[in-house]
C-alpha positions, 0 to 999 in steps of 0.5 A: 244419459240423464233421465227425462223427469215430467214437471210434476215428478215426484217420487212414488212408493208405487214404482221400484225404489231406486228406479231411474227417475227417482235417481234422476229426482235425487241427481237434480235436487241435490245439485240444485240445493248444492248450487244454491249454497255454493251462489250464497257462499260466493255472496258471502265472500264478495260481501266480506272482501267489500266490507271495510272494517275501519268503523270509527266507532268501537261498537260499530266495530264489534258489531260488525265482527260479531256479524261477520262471526255469525256469518262466517260459522253458517258459511262453515255449516253450509261447508260441511253440507256441501261435503255431505251433499257431495257424498250423496252424490257419489251414492247415486253413481255406485248404487248405495243412495237410498240405503240405510248405511246401518240396516241396508234397508231402504230410506222411506222415500218422504224423509229422502225427499225432506232430507236428500242427504239422509243416510240412515233410515228413520229408526237407525236415525233414532237409535243413533242419537239416543246412543249418541246422548247415552255417550255423551252423558256419561 
């Protein structure tokens, strides 16, 4: 049974971390985000199927192909985002959501609200990015 939330509910630091209300809030947020992405992807697919590649002018055809390429790259990023959303939803189900995968510490609620797929605390994320930069510069 889903937890009922008031319309103006927002997670608060004063309540128990990952309470039933917080879990329901983030579950809904993730599902709405996923649904919006999937609807946009369907619109792109329909658009690509109905547009004609038979542009008479070579410059127009090149422009159309460039636009399609950009759109497909954006959709690929969205596809990867859907995978992260599904992972976050799985973590909600098994009780791991909201906790840093590095330290095990709770992730700040404001961070989760801004980026519901966050899997690390801000500190762990910054350390991760520094390490990536060090290894990339080798």
